[in-house]
Z-matrix of the N, CA and C atoms (Angstrom, degrees):
N
C 1 1.394
C 2 1.477 1 110.54
N 3 1.306 2 113.41 1 -45.73
C 4 1.486 3 113.17 2 179.15
C 5 1.545 4 113.59 3 -62.92
N 6 1.283 5 114.76 4 -28.52
C 7 1.438 6 122.19 5 178.83
C 8 1.629 7 107.22 6 -66.23
N 9 1.299 8 111.97 7 -42.35
C 10 1.456 9 118.08 8 -179.04
C 11 1.540 10 113.87 9 -65.48
N 12 1.397 11 115.56 10 -40.17
C 13 1.360 12 120.48 11 176.86
C 14 1.495 13 114.84 12 -69.48
N 15 1.320 14 115.81 13 -39.09
C 16 1.526 15 116.18 14 177.41
C 17 1.548 16 111.09 15 -68.79
N 18 1.324 17 120.76 16 -27.45
C 19 1.409 18 119.81 17 178.51
C 20 1.577 19 108.42 18 -73.72
N 21 1.326 20 117.46 19 -36.65
C 22 1.456 21 120.18 20 178.22
C 23 1.505 22 110.82 21 -69.48
N 24 1.288 23 120.26 22 -33.88
C 25 1.405 24 125.98 23 177.98
C 26 1.604 25 108.63 24 -67.11
N 27 1.275 26 111.97 25 -38.55
C 28 1.481 27 119.12 26 178.01
C 29 1.460 28 108.71 27 -66.48
N 30 1.303 29 118.62 28 -42.81
C 31 1.441 30 121.50 29 -179.75
C 32 1.505 31 111.90 30 -63.66
N 33 1.327 32 117.37 31 -40.35
C 34 1.434 33 124.39 32 178.20
C 35 1.563 34 110.86 33 -63.29
N 36 1.276 35 115.68 34 -45.78
C 37 1.487 36 118.74 35 175.49
C 38 1.467 37 114.01 36 -59.38
N 39 1.398 38 116.36 37 -44.26
C 40 1.437 39 125.14 38 -178.01
C 41 1.500 40 108.46 39 -60.17
N 42 1.437 41 112.01 40 -41.98
C 43 1.574 42 115.07 41 -177.32
C 44 1.541 43 109.37 42 -72.01
N 45 1.318 44 116.87 43 -38.40
C 46 1.565 45 118.12 44 176.29
C 47 1.555 46 109.48 45 -59.69
N 48 1.228 47 114.74 46 -41.67
C 49 1.537 48 118.45 47 -178.00
C 50 1.595 49 108.82 48 -65.30
N 51 1.277 50 115.28 49 -40.48
C 52 1.492 51 122.54 50 -179.86
C 53 1.599 52 106.40 51 -58.49
N 54 1.363 53 114.15 52 -48.38
C 55 1.470 54 120.62 53 -173.58
C 56 1.590 55 108.78 54 -63.88
N 57 1.241 56 112.73 55 -45.22
C 58 1.467 57 120.28 56 176.47
C 59 1.602 58 110.94 57 -56.48
N 60 1.265 59 114.69 58 -46.26
C 61 1.398 60 121.09 59 179.65
C 62 1.569 61 112.40 60 -63.58
N 63 1.288 62 114.15 61 -33.94
C 64 1.472 63 120.86 62 -177.62
C 65 1.554 64 110.68 63 -76.73
N 66 1.278 65 116.36 64 -28.65
C 67 1.425 66 122.46 65 -179.09
C 68 1.533 67 112.87 66 -75.70
N 69 1.345 68 116.93 67 -19.68
C 70 1.436 69 118.96 68 -178.22
C 71 1.570 70 108.90 69 -65.08
N 72 1.251 71 114.96 70 145.95
C 73 1.522 72 117.76 71 -179.17
C 74 1.497 73 109.64 72 -65.76
N 75 1.336 74 113.12 73 146.24
C 76 1.546 75 118.82 74 174.45
C 77 1.533 76 108.86 75 -74.52
N 78 1.279 77 119.73 76 121.84
C 79 1.427 78 122.39 77 177.89
C 80 1.507 79 112.84 78 -96.12
N 81 1.423 80 112.04 79 11.14
C 82 1.465 81 113.27 80 179.22
C 83 1.548 82 107.07 81 -71.44
N 84 1.335 83 112.66 82 139.05
C 85 1.480 84 118.71 83 173.90
C 86 1.529 85 113.19 84 -76.09
N 87 1.333 86 113.37 85 141.12
C 88 1.395 87 115.28 86 -176.94
C 89 1.639 88 105.94 87 -90.27
N 90 1.326 89 112.68 88 152.51
C 91 1.354 90 118.70 89 177.12
C 92 1.573 91 115.92 90 -69.67
N 93 1.265 92 116.34 91 128.42
C 94 1.521 93 117.22 92 -172.19
C 95 1.516 94 111.98 93 -63.25
N 96 1.293 95 116.80 94 -34.05
C 97 1.423 96 125.65 95 -179.37
C 98 1.525 97 110.29 96 -67.85
N 99 1.325 98 117.34 97 -37.88
C 100 1.509 99 121.57 98 -179.08
C 101 1.457 100 107.32 99 -68.95
N 102 1.403 101 117.04 100 -37.11
C 103 1.471 102 123.16 101 -177.64
C 104 1.494 103 109.05 102 -62.27
N 105 1.377 104 114.95 103 -49.70
C 106 1.434 105 120.14 104 -179.28
C 107 1.453 106 110.23 105 -65.59
N 108 1.390 107 122.89 106 -39.77
C 109 1.429 108 120.75 107 178.45
C 110 1.475 109 110.78 108 -63.95
N 111 1.332 110 118.95 109 -33.29
C 112 1.466 111 124.92 110 -179.83
C 113 1.582 112 109.03 111 -64.91
N 114 1.348 113 111.90 112 -45.44
C 115 1.410 114 120.49 113 178.52
C 116 1.556 115 111.08 114 -54.72
N 117 1.346 116 119.26 115 -55.02
C 118 1.361 117 119.79 116 178.55
C 119 1.534 118 120.51 117 -63.61
N 120 1.326 119 112.11 118 -28.46
C 121 1.454 120 120.82 119 174.72
C 122 1.488 121 109.12 120 -66.25
N 123 1.383 122 117.61 121 -44.47
C 124 1.393 123 121.06 122 177.08
C 125 1.485 124 110.63 123 -65.15
N 126 1.400 125 116.36 124 -42.53
C 127 1.481 126 114.69 125 -178.04
C 128 1.516 127 112.71 126 -62.80
N 129 1.307 128 119.13 127 -38.04
C 130 1.469 129 124.51 128 175.10
C 131 1.529 130 109.19 129 -52.67
N 132 1.355 131 115.78 130 -50.26
C 133 1.390 132 122.05 131 -178.59
C 134 1.608 133 112.20 132 -58.86
N 135 1.386 134 113.45 133 -41.67
C 136 1.476 135 118.99 134 178.00
C 137 1.536 136 111.76 135 -66.16
N 138 1.259 137 118.48 136 -37.13
C 139 1.447 138 123.43 137 -177.21
C 140 1.557 139 108.99 138 -68.79
N 141 1.261 140 119.64 139 -32.85
C 142 1.518 141 126.09 140 177.71
C 143 1.510 142 105.19 141 -65.53
N 144 1.309 143 121.27 142 -33.67
C 145 1.476 144 122.51 143 -174.77
C 146 1.607 145 112.93 144 -76.84
N 147 1.315 146 116.77 145 -10.52
C 148 1.432 147 122.61 146 -178.15
C 149 1.598 148 110.40 147 -70.99
N 150 1.348 149 110.65 148 129.43
C 151 1.519 150 115.01 149 173.89
C 152 1.568 151 104.23 150 -110.99
N 153 1.303 152 116.21 151 124.77
C 154 1.382 153 125.04 152 179.99
C 155 1.578 154 109.94 153 -89.85
N 156 1.368 155 119.77 154 134.77
C 157 1.376 156 122.65 155 179.49
C 158 1.456 157 117.50 156 -68.10
N 159 1.316 158 120.83 157 152.49
C 160 1.485 159 121.35 158 178.33
C 161 1.549 160 112.70 159 -79.86
N 162 1.331 161 114.35 160 174.71
C 163 1.380 162 117.45 161 -177.48
C 164 1.515 163 117.29 162 -61.57
N 165 1.407 164 113.79 163 -34.19
C 166 1.500 165 116.80 164 177.27
C 167 1.471 166 111.50 165 -67.56
N 168 1.287 167 117.28 166 -37.75
C 169 1.497 168 121.92 167 179.95
C 170 1.462 169 110.38 168 -65.53
N 171 1.293 170 116.51 169 -43.43
C 172 1.530 171 120.34 170 177.29
C 173 1.522 172 110.65 171 -61.33
N 174 1.317 173 117.99 172 -41.26
C 175 1.430 174 122.27 173 -175.03
C 176 1.550 175 109.36 174 -68.72
N 177 1.375 176 113.65 175 -42.11
C 178 1.424 177 119.15 176 -179.11
C 179 1.555 178 110.13 177 -67.17
N 180 1.245 179 118.93 178 -41.31
C 181 1.517 180 124.40 179 176.12
C 182 1.588 181 106.96 180 -62.84
N 183 1.238 182 121.03 181 -39.90
C 184 1.483 183 121.35 182 -176.33
C 185 1.504 184 107.80 183 -71.64
N 186 1.272 185 119.59 184 -41.07
C 187 1.448 186 121.98 185 179.58
C 188 1.510 187 109.22 186 -62.22
N 189 1.298 188 121.70 187 -47.19
C 190 1.444 189 125.75 188 -178.43
C 191 1.463 190 108.00 189 -63.72
N 192 1.312 191 121.89 190 -37.72
C 193 1.481 192 121.46 191 175.68
C 194 1.500 193 113.25 192 -67.54
N 195 1.348 194 120.33 193 -39.21
C 196 1.405 195 124.56 194 -179.76
C 197 1.595 196 106.02 195 -69.58
N 198 1.281 197 121.42 196 -34.62
C 199 1.466 198 124.11 197 -178.39
C 200 1.423 199 106.69 198 -67.79
N 201 1.440 200 119.14 199 -43.27
C 202 1.500 201 121.62 200 -173.70
C 203 1.550 202 105.87 201 -69.75
N 204 1.319 203 122.58 202 -42.86
C 205 1.391 204 126.37 203 176.97
C 206 1.509 205 110.97 204 -57.02
N 207 1.322 206 121.73 205 -42.48
C 208 1.470 207 123.28 206 -179.13
C 209 1.519 208 111.94 207 -70.33
N 210 1.360 209 118.52 208 -33.83
C 211 1.448 210 121.21 209 -175.93
C 212 1.565 211 101.18 210 -71.84
N 213 1.329 212 118.61 211 -49.20
C 214 1.474 213 120.06 212 -172.21
C 215 1.511 214 107.32 213 -64.29
N 216 1.358 215 119.29 214 -38.48
C 217 1.514 216 123.66 215 178.26
C 218 1.476 217 110.36 216 -58.42
N 219 1.402 218 115.44 217 -42.31
C 220 1.597 219 114.94 218 -178.69
C 221 1.504 220 110.82 219 -69.34
N 222 1.340 221 115.31 220 -33.04
C 223 1.425 222 118.38 221 -175.45
C 224 1.486 223 108.57 222 -70.60
N 225 1.363 224 116.34 223 -42.88
C 226 1.489 225 118.48 224 -179.34
C 227 1.495 226 109.76 225 -65.87
N 228 1.299 227 115.90 226 -37.62
C 229 1.627 228 120.31 227 179.17
C 230 1.442 229 108.45 228 -59.74
N 231 1.357 230 118.30 229 -47.36
C 232 1.381 231 125.64 230 -179.01
C 233 1.558 232 112.89 231 -56.63
N 234 1.347 233 113.73 232 -51.71
C 235 1.346 234 118.70 233 -178.34
C 236 1.635 235 111.85 234 -68.62
N 237 1.332 236 116.44 235 -29.50
C 238 1.492 237 116.60 236 173.19
C 239 1.482 238 108.90 237 -68.78
N 240 1.332 239 122.51 238 -42.95
C 241 1.521 240 121.46 239 -178.72
C 242 1.517 241 109.90 240 -65.42
N 243 1.346 242 118.04 241 -36.56
C 244 1.434 243 120.16 242 177.15
C 245 1.546 244 113.57 243 -63.00
N 246 1.291 245 116.40 244 -41.37
C 247 1.407 246 122.43 245 -173.38
C 248 1.616 247 105.32 246 -75.73
N 249 1.340 248 116.20 247 -38.00
C 250 1.489 249 118.75 248 179.54
C 251 1.549 250 111.10 249 -65.94
N 252 1.387 251 116.98 250 -37.82
C 253 1.420 252 117.68 251 178.13
C 254 1.574 253 110.92 252 -69.37
N 255 1.363 254 116.05 253 -36.16
C 256 1.487 255 119.20 254 -179.69
C 257 1.606 256 107.37 255 -64.93
N 258 1.323 257 113.04 256 -40.94
C 259 1.488 258 114.12 257 -178.78
C 260 1.523 259 112.28 258 -67.48
N 261 1.353 260 114.99 259 -38.56
C 262 1.463 261 120.26 260 -178.99
C 263 1.523 262 110.19 261 -66.20
N 264 1.443 263 116.62 262 -37.77
C 265 1.449 264 120.67 263 178.58
C 266 1.489 265 111.02 264 -67.70
N 267 1.295 266 116.66 265 -38.08
C 268 1.424 267 119.95 266 177.18
C 269 1.558 268 114.27 267 -64.58
N 270 1.316 269 112.63 268 -42.22
C 271 1.478 270 118.66 269 177.13
C 272 1.562 271 108.64 270 -62.98
N 273 1.217 272 120.21 271 -42.29
C 274 1.396 273 125.15 272 -172.24
C 275 1.527 274 108.24 273 -71.23
N 276 1.306 275 117.46 274 -37.61
C 277 1.500 276 125.42 275 174.18
C 278 1.539 277 107.51 276 -59.40
N 279 1.340 278 113.31 277 -54.60
C 280 1.471 279 117.02 278 -179.89
C 281 1.514 280 116.15 279 -57.04
N 282 1.330 281 112.79 280 -40.73
C 283 1.523 282 120.58 281 176.38
C 284 1.519 283 110.70 282 -63.78
N 285 1.262 284 119.85 283 -46.78
C 286 1.426 285 121.55 284 -179.51
C 287 1.551 286 108.95 285 -68.41
N 288 1.251 287 123.92 286 -34.61
C 289 1.451 288 122.78 287 177.32
C 290 1.535 289 109.07 288 -68.65
N 291 1.345 290 117.37 289 -36.96
C 292 1.502 291 117.26 290 177.30
C 293 1.504 292 108.58 291 -69.05
N 294 1.353 293 117.79 292 -45.69
C 295 1.476 294 120.51 293 -178.75
C 296 1.511 295 109.35 294 -55.03
N 297 1.376 296 117.58 295 -49.34
C 298 1.436 297 120.51 296 -179.96
C 299 1.515 298 117.14 297 -60.85
N 300 1.324 299 114.68 298 -35.29
C 301 1.450 300 120.05 299 177.09
C 302 1.587 301 108.74 300 -71.42
N 303 1.313 302 117.15 301 -39.83
C 304 1.442 303 117.02 302 172.84
C 305 1.514 304 117.83 303 -63.88
N 306 1.349 305 118.59 304 -35.33
C 307 1.349 306 126.86 305 177.20
C 308 1.554 307 108.33 306 -66.41
N 309 1.244 308 117.43 307 -44.52
C 310 1.465 309 120.37 308 177.81
C 311 1.515 310 114.83 309 -62.73
N 312 1.280 311 117.52 310 -30.75
C 313 1.472 312 126.11 311 -179.16
C 314 1.504 313 106.19 312 -76.85
N 315 1.365 314 120.04 313 -42.29
C 316 1.410 315 123.44 314 -178.29
C 317 1.601 316 114.17 315 -74.21
N 318 1.307 317 117.63 316 -32.21
C 319 1.413 318 122.61 317 179.53
C 320 1.510 319 114.69 318 -87.53
N 321 1.267 320 118.81 319 -15.41
C 322 1.543 321 121.63 320 179.68
C 323 1.531 322 107.05 321 -74.52
N 324 1.340 323 110.06 322 146.87
C 325 1.519 324 115.09 323 178.53
C 326 1.523 325 108.03 324 -72.10
N 327 1.280 326 118.76 325 131.23
C 328 1.468 327 120.27 326 178.33
C 329 1.495 328 112.45 327 -64.38
N 330 1.240 329 115.23 328 136.12
C 331 1.493 330 122.94 329 176.15
C 332 1.461 331 108.08 330 -88.89
N 333 1.269 332 120.94 331 112.93
C 334 1.424 333 124.59 332 -176.19
C 335 1.592 334 107.87 333 -107.06
N 336 1.277 335 116.59 334 125.75
C 337 1.413 336 118.50 335 -179.93
C 338 1.586 337 113.71 336 -63.05
N 339 1.271 338 121.05 337 151.58
C 340 1.496 339 126.76 338 -179.30
C 341 1.465 340 113.34 339 -56.87
N 342 1.287 341 115.86 340 -37.50
C 343 1.469 342 121.42 341 -176.44
C 344 1.558 343 110.59 342 -65.63
N 345 1.364 344 114.84 343 -38.93
C 346 1.477 345 118.90 344 178.18
C 347 1.445 346 112.54 345 -64.26
N 348 1.371 347 114.99 346 -42.57
C 349 1.379 348 121.70 347 -179.16
C 350 1.570 349 114.69 348 -61.20
N 351 1.270 350 113.06 349 -43.51
C 352 1.475 351 121.88 350 176.65
C 353 1.444 352 108.04 351 -66.20
N 354 1.248 353 124.79 352 -40.58
C 355 1.404 354 127.55 353 179.42
C 356 1.547 355 109.92 354 -64.64
N 357 1.290 356 116.64 355 -44.02
C 358 1.406 357 123.87 356 177.06
C 359 1.557 358 111.33 357 -58.48
N 360 1.378 359 113.21 358 -46.58
C 361 1.497 360 118.80 359 179.40
C 362 1.457 361 108.60 360 -67.88
N 363 1.273 362 120.79 361 -38.62
C 364 1.616 363 122.48 362 179.07
C 365 1.411 364 105.83 363 -66.27
N 366 1.256 365 125.76 364 -42.89
C 367 1.436 366 126.78 365 178.84
C 368 1.494 367 115.71 366 -61.70
N 369 1.372 368 107.96 367 -40.45
C 370 1.511 369 115.31 368 178.87
C 371 1.602 370 108.21 369 -68.52
N 372 1.273 371 119.21 370 -39.12
C 373 1.427 372 120.32 371 -177.40
C 374 1.527 373 110.05 372 -75.32
N 375 1.360 374 118.42 373 -26.48
C 376 1.429 375 119.23 374 174.31
C 377 1.633 376 109.98 375 -73.47
N 378 1.300 377 115.06 376 -37.23
C 379 1.372 378 118.11 377 177.17
C 380 1.479 379 113.52 378 -62.75
N 381 1.331 380 113.98 379 -40.40
C 382 1.483 381 122.81 380 -179.52
C 383 1.556 382 110.04 381 -64.84
N 384 1.317 383 118.86 382 -44.02
C 385 1.421 384 122.90 383 -178.10
C 386 1.500 385 106.15 384 -68.10
N 387 1.275 386 119.05 385 -39.71
C 388 1.505 387 118.50 386 174.84
C 389 1.412 388 116.85 387 -59.69
N 390 1.253 389 115.85 388 -41.25
C 391 1.470 390 125.53 389 174.66
C 392 1.526 391 113.61 390 -61.71
N 393 1.327 392 115.78 391 -38.46
C 394 1.431 393 117.21 392 179.19
C 395 1.464 394 116.22 393 -71.60
N 396 1.205 395 117.19 394 -22.48
C 397 1.446 396 119.03 395 178.72
C 398 1.440 397 115.41 396 -76.08
């Protein structure tokens, strides 16, 4: 009986080892040509699944696309015009401010320091005395 039990245990161990060996990943390299052939076979199957739209569906989709493009174009145009007018108004305001400042400077009476006036008077008197001689 002991002999029978040991042989059954040996069979179980051998069976477990076989299962472990079968669970290991196959490290065999696949043939490149078989992989390419499989790819094209799958591709052919996927192409058969494609359903092409009818003429009415294509026309409907085209019209929706054109309408969306037109609406977006109008919105972009309006935004562009608004920004352009805002920039022009800003430029005009800056120009007017600069012009007003320049006008104030040119119309204001010049402030001449006292030393310059004295020098000018002294020069005038020197020129007059030179002319008298």
